[in-house]
N, C-alpha and C positions, 0 to 999 in steps of 0.2 A: 873698457871691457863692457859686453851688453849682455846686460841684465836678461835669466832667463825669465819667459812668461810664465805667470802661476799654474799652474796646474786645472784642469778644467774638474770640477767637483760633480761626483756622481753620484746619484740617490737608486743603491739596489731594493729593488721590494724583494724582501724574505716573508714568505709565510707565515704567517698567525696562526698556531692550530687554537680552534674555537673551544672551551668548554664547556661540554654540558651537559654536567649535573647538576639537577637539582638546586643546588647550593649555589650554581654558578647564577642560575635565573633571576633577575630584576623585577620582581612582582611592583604592581603598580595599578590601579585603578582602571589601567584600561586594558590589564589581561588579565585580572585577577578572575573574572569567572571563566576562563579558558583554563587557567591552572587548578582552579577549583574543581574544574570537570575532568581534571588528567587524574587528577588526586583523588577523584572518590572511586576511578576503578579499584572491586570488579562493579560497583553499586551502580550500573550506570540504568538507564531505563529502557533502555532497549541493546542489542547487539552492537550498534554501530556510533561511533561519536563523529562529526565534522567543526572541523575549528577551520577557521578564513580570515585571515586577515592581508596588509602589505605585506611588500616586500620588508627586510628585515625584522619582522615586528615579533620572533621570535617562533615563529611556528613550528620550525625545523626545532629548534632546542625544545619545546614541548616534547614533538614526538621522537625523542628519545630518551627523553626522563621517562615517557611510557612507555618504550620499548623495552627498558632495565628494568621496572618495576614489573611488567606483563611477560619479560621473558619472550617478546612478539619479534619476528622477521619486519626485516623493515627494506622496503619496495621506494622506487621515486617511479610517480606517474610513466617515465618515458620506459621504464622497464617493462611495462607491461601488455608485453608484446609476444608473438607466440614464437620467433625464433629465442627470449629468454626466458621461455619454460616457468612462469611464475606458479603455476600449477605444482608442477616437478621440485621446484622451490622452496614452497611450501612445504612439504613433507607433510610430516604429522603433525605440524603445528598448530596451535589453537587461539593463536595470536599474531594480529599482524597492523603495520602502520604501511601506510601508502603516503607517502609526502608528496607535496606539489600533486594529489589526485586531479586537479583538473588538468592536467597534460597530459592526460591518460592513452596510451595509443590505440587500445584496444578494450572499448568499454566493455566489450563480451565476455573480456578473462573477467575483469571488474567485477561485474554479475555474478560469473563461475565462482570466484575466490570470495566474495562475502555469501554465496548460498554454501560452501561449503563451509565456513565458519559456523555458520548460525546451524547447519545439521551438526556439527561437532560443541553445540555451546560454547564456543569463545567469541571472542572480540573483535571489530575491527574499527580503526583510528585512522581517519581521512586528513591530510589536511591541504591545502586550497586557498590563492588570493582573493578567490572570489566563493560568493554564496553558491550552494547546488544551481539554483533555478538560474543562475549567469554561464552555468556550463556548454550548454548548448547540447544536451544526452539526447540523445535520439532512440533510445532503447525505453520503452515505457516500464519495462519490468525494472529496469537500475534507478531511471529518474523516478519512481514512485517507493521507491523502497529507500534512494538516499532523503527524498521528501519528507521522507518519515522518520528518519533519525534525526537524533541530539543535535544540535548546531548553534555555536557557541562563534560571537566576531570577536575578533580582536580591535581595538578602536586604535585612534591613533594617537601617538604621547603627545603627554602635557609635559611642562618645561622639567619640573623636577626628574622625569624619566629619563628626558631628552641629556639632562646634566649627569645623570647617572650611567647612560648610555656612553657618554663621551670618558668620562672619567674609568670605567672599566675597561674601555676597547684600548685607550689612551695607554693605562695602564698594561695590558694586555703585551704591548709594544716597547715597553719600558720609559713609558712618558708619562710625565704629570703637569698641570698648568696649574697656576694662579687662580684662587676663586675669583680676582675681578676677569682674568682672561677667560674663565666657563661662562661666565656671567656674560661678558661681551658676547660671546660666540652662541651662546645658547639665543638671545635675544634677536639673532641675527640671520642664522641659519633658518634654511627650510624644517619646516615642521613635520615631518617623518622618519621615521627606523630609518629607513635607506641612505638618507640625505647624514643621518651621525656616521655609518660608518666611513659614505666618502669622504666626510669630513674630516674624520679622524686621518684617512689616508693621504689625504694632502695637508695634513698637518704636519704626519712622518716623515712625508716627501722633505716637506720645508725645512725641517728640524737636521734631516741628514744631510741636505744639500749646504745648509748652516754650519753645521758640526756642532751646533749646539743648541740648549731647549728652548720648547716654544716659546718664544714673547711674544709678546701685544703686536710687532712689525711683522712677526711672523704666520702669526693667527691672522691679520687682516690680508696677508698674501693669499693664505689658504682660503678663506671667503671670498677673495678676487678669482682665485683658480676656479671655486666653484660656478659664480657667477658666470663664469666665460663657460663652461662647462653646461649651463642652463641654455646661453644662448647660441653654443653650436647645435646642441638638441633642436632650438626650435629651426634655426635657420635648415 
């Protein structure tokens, strides 16, 4: 009797909700100034604060921390367009977060929101991937106001933070790795916040396909997958 072929192992990706509480944030030298600036509210030097840093650096996490502390409304830069009625959504609120503000579709509305919050004695937190000087703002009034605002940069992560990010994001998916595998991964991965997230996804897929915890061989496979992605993007 002919034996049946082994069933194909499929890896299903399920959403993993991010924890945006203060206790979920991983403080490190690269983000300490940004965290301190958020926690210093309402004793800011002016009505607005700009946080800028690379993708995955915790900008959105800090935005949610401040939103909860300041009871602020949160919008994204993409939502700043007339059909979305941002002024109507703001209502009587005195605090506003605009995440990815450098992607704002209607700078004129952002200027109106800024001026309205100043009139109310409120505050505005803006997060972005780039400093204000690189947003390409064409409205002189908005450009001058935001360039005058306090601005804090989130720097690239060091090895300790990369290790902590891997541990936390793997734990969010119910995974863990021994210390020797963690050291192996940190020594060979790209030095960025975004790379940490992509590596965790690759490790999760490898573990699901193999139906076993992360081993050194699965760690190597995940790194090879990451390297292949880099080559594809270059091509």
